[in-house]
FIVOZA-250838 format. One record per residue (C-alpha): residue in one letter; x negated, y negated, z. Coordinates in steps of 0.2 Angstrom, whole numbers, padded with zeros to 4 digits, always signed. Each point is the difference from the previous one (the first is absolute). Last residue first. Layout:
N
aXYZ...
//
This chain:
380
x+0054+0130+0024x-0010-0016+0003x+0010-0016+0001x-0003-0011-0016x-0013-0013+0000x-0012+0011-0011x+0013+0001-0014x+0003-0019+0001x-0019-0003-0002x-0001+0012-0015x+0015-0008-0009x-0007-0017+0003x-0016+0004-0007x+0008+0008-0016x+0011-0015-0003x-0014-0012+0002x-0012+0011-0012x+0013-0002-0013x+0007+0016-0009x-0007+0010-0015x-0001+0016+0011x-0018+0004-0005x-0005-0018-0001x+0007-0005+0016x-0006+0016+0008x-0018-0005-0005x+0001-0017+0007x+0008+0007+0016x-0015+0012+0002x-0012-0014-0003x+0008-0011+0014x-0001+0014+0013x-0018+0003-0005x-0006-0018+0001x+0010-0003+0016x-0012+0012+0007x-0012-0014+0004x+0012-0006+0013x+0000+0017+0008x-0019+0000+0000x+0000-0017+0008x+0012+0006+0014x-0011+0015+0003x-0016-0011+0001x+0009-0011+0013x+0005+0015+0012x+0011-0003+0014x+0010+0015-0005x+0019-0004+0000x-0001-0019+0005x-0015-0003-0012x+0008+0010-0014x+0016-0011+0002x-0010-0016+0001x-0010+0004-0016x+0014+0007-0010x+0011-0015+0003x-0014-0012-0005x-0004+0010-0016x+0018+0001-0005x-0001-0012-0016x-0002+0015-0012x+0015+0010+0004x+0013-0014+0003x-0006-0009-0015x+0003+0014-0013x-0015-0001-0012x+0008-0004-0017x-0007+0006-0016x+0006-0011-0015x+0005+0010-0015x+0015-0011-0005x+0012+0013+0005x-0009+0002+0017x+0001-0018+0003x+0019+0000-0003x+0002+0014+0011x-0008-0009+0014x+0011-0015-0004x+0015+0011+0004x-0004-0002+0019x+0004-0019-0001x-0012-0014+0005x-0014+0012+0000x-0015-0005+0010x+0008+0005+0017x-0015-0003+0010x-0016-0008-0007x-0016+0010+0000x-0003+0003-0019x+0000+0012-0014x+0007-0003-0017x-0009+0009-0014x+0002-0003-0019x-0005-0019+0001x+0008-0011-0013x+0015-0004+0010x+0011-0014-0006x+0015+0011-0003x-0002+0006+0018x+0001-0018+0006x+0017-0004-0008x+0009+0016+0004x-0006+0000+0018x-0016+0005+0010x-0003-0014+0012x+0012+0007+0013x-0013-0002+0014x-0012-0014+0003x-0019+0001+0000x-0011+0014-0005x+0006+0004-0017x-0014+0010-0008x+0001+0000-0019x-0013+0013-0008x-0008+0001-0017x+0000-0019-0003x+0006-0010-0014x+0008-0014+0011x+0019-0001-0003x+0006+0002+0018x-0013-0012+0007x+0006-0014-0010x+0013-0007+0012x-0013-0001+0014x-0012-0010-0010x-0016+0010-0005x-0017+0002+0008x-0015+0011-0004x-0009+0008+0014x-0019-0002+0003x+0002+0012+0015x-0005-0011+0015x+0001-0018-0007x+0015+0003-0011x+0009+0010+0013x-0003-0013+0013x+0006-0013-0012x+0016+0009-0002x+0004+0000+0019x-0005-0018+0001x+0012-0005-0014x+0015+0008+0008x+0014+0002-0013x-0008+0016-0006x-0006+0009-0015x-0015+0011-0002x-0010+0008-0015x-0012+0014+0004x-0013+0011-0009x-0003+0016+0009x-0017+0007+0004x+0003+0010+0016x-0004-0014+0012x+0012-0011-0010x+0014+0013+0003x-0002-0001+0019x-0003-0019+0002x+0015-0004-0011x+0010+0012+0010x-0005-0009+0016x+0004-0017-0008x+0017+0006-0005x+0003+0008+0017x-0003-0016+0010x+0005-0013-0013x-0005+0000-0018x+0017+0003-0008x+0003+0007-0017x-0015+0010-0004x-0004+0004-0018x-0012+0015-0002x-0012+0002-0015x-0009+0017+0001x-0018-0002-0004x-0006+0013+0013x+0016+0006+0008x-0007+0018-0001x+0006+0018-0003x+0008-0005-0017x+0013+0010-0009x+0009-0016-0005x+0017+0003+0007x-0002+0013+0013x-0018-0005+0005x+0005-0019+0000x+0016+0005+0010x-0010+0010+0013x-0012-0014+0002x+0014-0013+0002x+0008+0011+0014x-0017+0001+0009x-0001-0019-0001x+0017-0002+0007x-0004+0011+0015x-0016-0010+0003x+0009-0016-0001x+0012+0005+0014x-0014+0005+0010x-0009-0017-0003x+0016-0009+0004x+0004+0008+0017x-0006-0015+0010x+0001+0003+0019x-0012+0014-0003x+0003+0017+0009x-0014+0006+0011x+0012+0008+0012x-0007-0009+0016x+0006-0017-0007x+0017+0007-0001x+0007+0004-0018x+0012+0014+0007x+0014+0000+0011x+0012+0013+0008x-0010+0002+0016x+0011-0013+0009x+0000-0014+0013x-0019-0005+0000x-0001+0004-0018x+0011-0015-0005x-0014-0011+0007x-0013+0008-0010x+0011+0000-0015x+0001-0019+0002x-0019-0001+0000x+0000+0012-0015x+0009-0014-0010x+0017-0007-0003x+0008-0013-0011x+0002+0011-0015x-0003+0018+0004x-0009+0010+0013x+0007+0017+0006x+0015+0008+0009x+0004+0018+0001x+0019+0004+0000x+0010+0016+0006x-0013+0001+0014x+0013-0002+0014x+0009-0015-0007x-0001-0008+0018x-0019-0001-0003x+0002-0012-0014x+0011-0011+0010x-0012+0000+0015x-0014-0005-0012x+0011-0014-0006x+0001-0006+0018x-0019+0002+0001x-0001-0011-0016x+0010-0014+0008x-0008+0002+0017x-0017-0002-0008x+0005-0015-0010x+0007-0010+0014x+0009-0016-0005x+0002+0005-0018x+0006-0016-0008x+0010-0002-0016x+0005+0019+0001x-0005+0012-0013x+0014+0012-0004x-0009+0017+0002x+0002+0012-0014x-0004+0018+0003x-0001+0012-0015x+0003+0018-0003x-0005+0014-0011x-0001+0019+0003x-0016+0009+0004x-0010+0015-0004x-0009-0009-0014x+0000+0008-0017x-0004-0016-0010x+0017+0000-0009x+0009+0002+0017x-0009-0013+0010x+0002-0013-0014x+0019+0004-0002x+0003-0001+0018x-0009-0016+0002x+0010-0008-0014x+0016+0004+0010x-0007-0008+0015x-0004-0016-0010x+0017-0002-0007x+0009+0003+0017x-0012-0011+0010x+0002-0014-0013x+0019+0001+0000x-0001-0001+0019x-0010-0016-0001x+0010-0007-0013x+0016+0003+0010x-0008-0009+0015x-0001-0016-0009x-0014-0012-0005x-0014+0013+0004x-0017-0004+0007x-0012+0015+0000x-0005+0014+0011x-0002+0016-0009x-0003+0017+0009x-0006+0012-0012x+0006+0017-0005x+0001+0018+0006x+0015+0012+0002x-0003+0016+0009x+0000+0016-0011x+0004+0005-0017x+0019+0000+0002x+0000-0016+0011x+0006-0013-0013x+0005-0019+0000x-0004-0006+0017x+0004-0019+0001x-0007-0008+0016x+0007-0017+0002x-0006-0013+0013x+0005-0015+0009x-0013-0004+0014x+0001-0016+0009x-0009+0006+0015x+0014-0003+0013x+0014+0002-0012x-0004+0017-0006x+0009+0006-0015x-0003+0017-0008x+0008+0008-0015x-0001+0017-0008x+0005+0006-0017x-0001+0019-0003x+0001+0009-0017x+0003-0006-0013x+0003+0005-0018x-0004-0016-0010x+0018-0002-0005x+0006+0003+0018x-0012-0013+0007x+0006-0012-0014x+0018+0004+0005x-0003-0004+0018x-0009-0016-0005x+0014-0006-0011x+0013+0004+0013x-0009-0010+0013x-0001-0015-0012x+0019+0001-0002x+0012+0008-0012x+0016-0009-0004x+0014+0013+0002x+0013+0000-0014x-0005+0017-0008x+0000+0010+0017x-0007+0017-0003x-0011-0006-0014x-0013+0015-0002x+0014+0012-0005x+0001-0010-0016x+0018-0005-0005x-0005-0019-0001x-0013+0003-0013x-0018-0003+0007x-0006-0018+0000x+0000+0001+0020x-0013+0013-0001x-0011-0010-0011x+0002-0015+0011x-0004+0011+0015x-0016+0005-0008x-0005-0018-0006x+0003-0006+0018x-0011+0013+0008x-0014-0004-0012x-0005+0011-0015x-0018+0003-0002x+0002+0015+0012x+0006+0010-0015x-0018+0004-0006
//
């Protein structure tokens, strides 16, 4: 997806245009960080960007609303430490864009957004801090629905809910503070669809899956596929995480730099993004790539490269959306079973994309992005 480019990379690419380009109105102007961020937002197709500063509580927050054409935007409230404010805003823009694509491809009646709270060194009054953020959400009038993300939990959502109804993942909603099992469920369903499409098998029994990253989602995915009879190889820099998979699932272990060349049926990237590049794709022996990591393609044309090499790629923003589907369906319907049903439906959405890819001789990533973009357009 194009969000893998940062704000500075986007403005640099624009600045490299010929001097007669209409994009460069003032060729001798030196562009600032603010210019970079605004051009990045434009590049991603935004949308609204809202800011709140409250000196009393220490709140410094961005809410980036990417798209509202399908309905109110939904996305998590992230509270982490940032070295600079521009990095926080860039994070909000990148993640809000991703939420739109995840919601659209999975037929949720929502646009995408993200709230980023710049974590203070000390929060003197945590309740007042999140109440003020709840006021901020409420001021947006239902355009944005907030939820749990890194650095927040259902307890914080309970505080926010005192000031606004536009919140999900509260303790009363039944949402879990850790979406990893739900994300893993969606990835597992996409793997099942890929194994059916590629090998004609209805079961994962005996399927060899190489999992890159044995953290939260990687562990949950290993648990899912092991229960269905898959053989597992894992790699991670965290020795404790690896040992857990060895003890519980009898997983084989390989060094991190060798995971790409494992003779597996499926390669599942579940750690860092941008791991699929010219070098790593050449190493792949697996004929299916399906994992939970965001922005797995270091450049969008690597989706085409895998297609040309006969590797079936499950688009990441489709298959890792289990957590988003869960919180959206809970907000809309308050029904846990309905959310699980929709996550399981990732199988059918993925399978349709695999079939279309073969029929049109185009990469799955290209097709998935085209579908999402069409769904994000204003209705006629």
